[in-house]
C-alpha positions in Angstrom: 0.0 -0.2 0.1 2.9 2.3 -0.6 1.2 4.2 -3.2 -1.2 5.7 -0.4 2.1 7.5 1.0 1.8 9.8 -2.1 -0.5 12.6 -1.9 -0.7 12.7 -5.8 -1.6 9.1 -5.9 -4.3 9.9 -2.9 -5.9 12.2 -5.2 -5.7 10.1 -8.4 -7.3 6.9 -6.8 -10.2 9.3 -5.3 -10.7 10.9 -8.6 -10.7 7.1 -10.2 -13.3 6.2 -7.7 -15.7 9.1 -8.4 -15.4 8.9 -11.8 -15.9 4.9 -11.6 -19.3 5.3 -9.9 -20.4 8.5 -12.2 -19.6 7.1 -15.8 -21.6 3.9 -15.9 -24.4 5.5 -13.7 -24.9 7.8 -17.0 -23.9 5.2 -19.3 -26.5 2.7 -18.4 -29.2 5.3 -20.1 -27.0 5.7 -23.0 -26.8 2.1 -23.7 -30.6 1.6 -23.1 -31.3 4.4 -25.6 -28.7 3.0 -28.2 -26.6 5.9 -27.8 -23.2 4.3 -26.6 -21.2 6.5 -28.9 -22.7 9.7 -27.4 -19.7 9.8 -25.0 -17.1 9.7 -27.5 -18.8 12.7 -29.7 -19.1 14.8 -26.6 -15.5 14.0 -26.0 -14.4 15.9 -29.3 -16.8 18.8 -28.6 -15.4 19.2 -25.0 -11.9 19.7 -26.6 -12.8 22.9 -27.5 -13.8 24.0 -24.0 -10.4 22.5 -22.8 -8.4 24.7 -25.2 -10.7 27.8 -24.2 -9.4 27.1 -20.7 -5.8 27.4 -22.0 -6.7 30.8 -23.8 -8.4 32.2 -20.8 -5.7 31.1 -18.4 -8.7 29.1 -16.4 -9.5 25.9 -15.4 -10.1 23.7 -18.3 -12.6 21.7 -16.4 -15.2 24.1 -16.1 -14.7 25.8 -19.5 -15.1 22.1 -20.9 -18.3 21.5 -18.7 -19.7 24.7 -20.2 -18.7 24.1 -23.9 -19.9 20.3 -23.9 -23.2 21.1 -22.0 -23.8 23.5 -25.1 -22.7 20.6 -27.5 -25.1 17.9 -25.8 -27.9 20.6 -26.0 -27.1 21.1 -29.8 -27.1 17.1 -30.3 -30.5 16.9 -28.8 -31.9 19.6 -31.0 -30.4 18.0 -33.7 -32.1 14.7 -32.9 -35.3 16.4 -32.7 -35.2 18.3 -35.9 -32.6 17.1 -38.1 -34.5 14.2 -39.4 -32.6 12.8 -42.5 -29.6 15.0 -42.2 -29.1 14.8 -38.7 -26.0 12.4 -38.9 -24.2 15.1 -41.2 -24.9 17.6 -38.7 -23.8 15.7 -35.8 -20.5 14.9 -37.5 -20.0 18.6 -38.2 -20.4 19.1 -34.5 -18.2 16.6 -33.7 -15.3 17.1 -36.1 -15.5 20.9 -35.5 -15.1 20.8 -31.7 -12.1 18.9 -32.3 -10.8 21.4 -35.1 -11.8 24.1 -32.8 -9.8 23.0 -29.8 -6.6 22.5 -31.7 -6.9 25.9 -33.5 -7.8 27.6 -30.1 -4.9 25.9 -28.2 -2.4 27.4 -30.9 -3.7 30.9 -30.2 -3.5 31.0 -26.8 0.0 32.2 -25.5 2.6 29.7 -25.6 0.2 26.9 -26.2 0.7 24.0 -28.5 -1.0 21.0 -29.5 1.3 18.9 -27.0 -0.9 20.6 -24.1 -3.9 18.6 -25.4 -2.1 15.2 -25.2 -3.2 14.9 -21.3 -6.8 15.8 -21.8 -7.3 13.5 -24.8 -5.8 10.5 -23.2 -6.0 11.3 -19.4 -3.5 11.7 -16.8 -5.0 10.8 -13.3 -1.9 11.3 -11.6 -1.4 14.9 -12.4 -5.0 15.9 -10.7 -4.7 18.8 -8.7 -6.3 19.6 -5.6 -8.3 22.1 -7.6 -9.3 19.5 -10.0 -10.4 17.2 -7.2 -12.7 19.4 -5.7 -14.4 19.9 -9.1 -14.6 16.2 -10.1 -16.1 15.6 -6.6 -18.8 18.2 -7.2 -19.7 17.5 -10.5 -19.8 13.8 -9.8 -22.1 14.3 -6.9 -24.4 16.2 -9.1 -24.2 13.4 -11.8 -25.2 10.7 -9.3 -28.1 13.2 -7.8 -29.7 13.2 -11.3 -29.0 9.5 -12.3 -30.3 8.2 -9.3 -32.8 10.6 -8.2 -34.7 10.7 -11.7 -33.8 6.9 -12.2 -37.6 6.0 -12.8 -38.3 8.9 -15.2 -35.2 8.8 -17.0 -35.6 4.8 -17.3 -39.0 5.5 -18.9 -37.9 7.9 -21.5 -34.9 5.5 -22.5 -37.4 2.8 -22.6 -40.3 4.4 -24.5 -40.6 7.7 -25.3 -44.0 7.8 -26.6 -45.5 6.1 -23.6 -43.5 8.2 -21.2 -45.2 11.2 -22.9 -48.5 9.7 -22.5 -48.1 9.1 -18.8 -47.2 12.8 -18.6 -43.6 12.8 -18.3 -41.7 16.2 -19.8 -39.9 14.1 -22.1 -37.9 16.7 -23.7 -36.8 18.2 -20.6 -35.7 14.9 -19.6 -33.6 14.3 -22.5 -32.2 17.5 -22.2 -31.0 16.7 -18.7 -29.9 13.4 -19.6 -27.7 14.8 -22.5 -26.2 17.6 -20.2 -25.7 15.1 -17.5 -23.6 13.0 -19.9 -21.6 15.9 -21.2 -20.6 16.6 -17.2 -19.6 13.2 -16.8 -17.3 13.4 -19.9 -15.6 16.3 -18.8 -15.3 14.7 -15.0 -13.9 11.4 -16.6 -11.3 13.5 -18.6 -8.6 13.7 -16.2 -8.7 9.6 -15.6 -9.2 8.1 -19.1 -9.1 10.9 -21.3 -11.8 12.5 -23.8 -11.2 9.7 -26.5 -11.5 6.8 -24.2 -14.3 8.4 -21.9 -16.9 6.8 -23.9 -15.5 3.0 -23.0 -16.0 3.9 -19.2 -19.4 4.8 -19.6 -20.2 1.8 -21.7 -17.9 -1.2 -21.1 -19.1 -1.5 -17.3 -22.5 -1.5 -18.4 -22.2 -4.0 -21.4 -20.5 -6.1 -19.0 -22.9 -6.1 -16.3 -25.8 -7.1 -18.8 -24.2 -10.3 -19.5 -25.3 -11.8 -16.4 -27.7 -9.7 -15.0 -31.3 -9.0 -15.7 -33.1 -6.3 -14.0 -32.1 -2.5 -14.2 -31.4 -2.0 -10.5 -29.2 -5.1 -10.7 -27.6 -4.1 -13.7 -26.9 -0.8 -12.4 -25.3 -1.9 -9.3 -23.0 -4.4 -11.1 -22.2 -1.8 -13.6 -21.1 0.7 -11.0 -19.2 -1.8 -9.1 -17.4 -2.9 -12.2 -16.6 0.8 -13.0 -15.0 1.1 -9.6 -13.0 -1.9 -9.9 -11.5 -1.4 -13.3 -10.7 2.5 -12.6 -9.4 2.0 -9.2 -7.3 -1.1 -10.2 -6.2 0.3 -13.6 -4.9 3.5 -11.8 -3.0 1.2 -9.2 -1.4 -0.8 -11.9 -0.1 2.5 -14.0 1.8 3.3 -10.6 3.5 0.1 -10.3 3.8 -0.8 -14.2 4.4 2.5 -15.0 2.1 2.6 -18.0 -0.8 5.1 -18.9 -3.6 4.9 -16.6 -6.3 5.7 -19.3 -5.4 2.9 -21.5 -5.1 0.3 -18.6 -8.4 1.2 -17.3 -9.8 0.8 -20.8 -8.1 -2.6 -21.1 -9.0 -3.9 -17.9 -12.8 -2.9 -18.6 -12.4 -5.3 -22.2 -11.1 -7.6 -20.1 -13.7 -7.8 -17.3 -16.5 -7.8 -20.3 -14.8 -10.8 -21.8 -14.7 -12.8 -18.7 -18.3 -12.3 -18.0 -19.2 -12.9 -21.4 -17.5 -16.2 -21.2 -19.3 -16.8 -18.0 -22.8 -15.9 -19.2 -23.9 -19.2 -21.3 -22.8 -20.9 -17.8 -24.8 -19.0 -15.6 -27.7 -19.2 -18.4 -27.6 -22.9 -17.8 -27.6 -23.1 -14.3 -30.8 -20.6 -14.3 -32.5 -23.0 -16.9 -31.5 -26.3 -14.7 -34.8 -28.4 -14.5 -36.5 -28.1 -11.1 -34.9 -24.7 -10.4 -37.5 -22.3 -8.9 -40.1 -24.8 -9.8 -42.6 -26.0 -6.7 -41.7 -29.2 -4.6 -43.6 -32.2 -5.2 -45.2 -33.8 -8.5 -46.7 -31.7 -11.1 -50.4 -32.6 -11.2 -53.0 -32.4 -14.1 -56.0 -29.8 -13.6 -58.1 -33.0 -13.2 -56.0 -34.3 -10.6 -55.7 -31.0 -8.8 -59.5 -30.5 -8.9 -59.7 -34.1 -7.5 -57.3 -33.5 -4.9 -59.1 -30.4 -3.9 -62.3 -32.1 -3.9 -64.6 -30.1 -6.6 -65.1 -30.9 -10.1 -66.3 -28.2 -12.7 -68.8 -29.3 -15.0 -70.3 -27.9 -18.5 -72.0 -24.7 -17.8 -69.6 -23.1 -15.6 -71.2 -25.0 -12.3 -69.0 -26.4 -9.5 -70.0 -29.8 -8.2 -68.4 -30.2 -4.8 -67.8 -33.7 -3.4 
């Protein structure tokens, strides 16, 4: 446990823990809506916010939150009104965010594209005390939305039309989910990087779905898996001297592979004859009626012996 003797590793492990909880909590809704790639697109947009932070000489986390949130709202508007050309508009938004980040970082005093390496691929060991405060506050907000509104968010992800009929504010909830995903992307920026953040949002959820059935169970296992791979990946990077973001993602892929291999075995165990069945022999309808002392006759009457 020597890694806990270093303050920078204490901050890194705490940041990894927070991101490991927040990312799958949002990712489960994105996977349910078949928008697993949304985090990757928001990561492109958030790069402009990071560069803007360098230009304004302020914290890139908060500028990335602002820009990514605006980008998420634009994505939702495109989804509502874009129709056939919506995919083209989204592509312009994603690549425009990447190009805007490169352009702005070169316009900032003393800035260069090398300053974007850390946000792009993650550098959890460089988390400063101010960054940790921002990550903590934003992670708490993300969890408050994802857990406090879990029933409403699940409803719109499962069936928007049914949710609208029941009186839920579908568009407002869609916007809230999109902004929450944008905040999560910026929270995870320091841990896994903008280019790999989507993996931490999706892979723990996909791994949990291999062996679970209900929404609550899947959410709990996905969060547990996210914490496991994030913390263990950060610790591994300290001892093996490897990039933490890539290590975390590779561990998440390994976990998915293991659970996917175990899924058929668990399915056979669940389907084992007699599992969950009532004890004793299975009686026919006539035998049950005979046992209960009654017999149904044509016309709906019941003769009691």
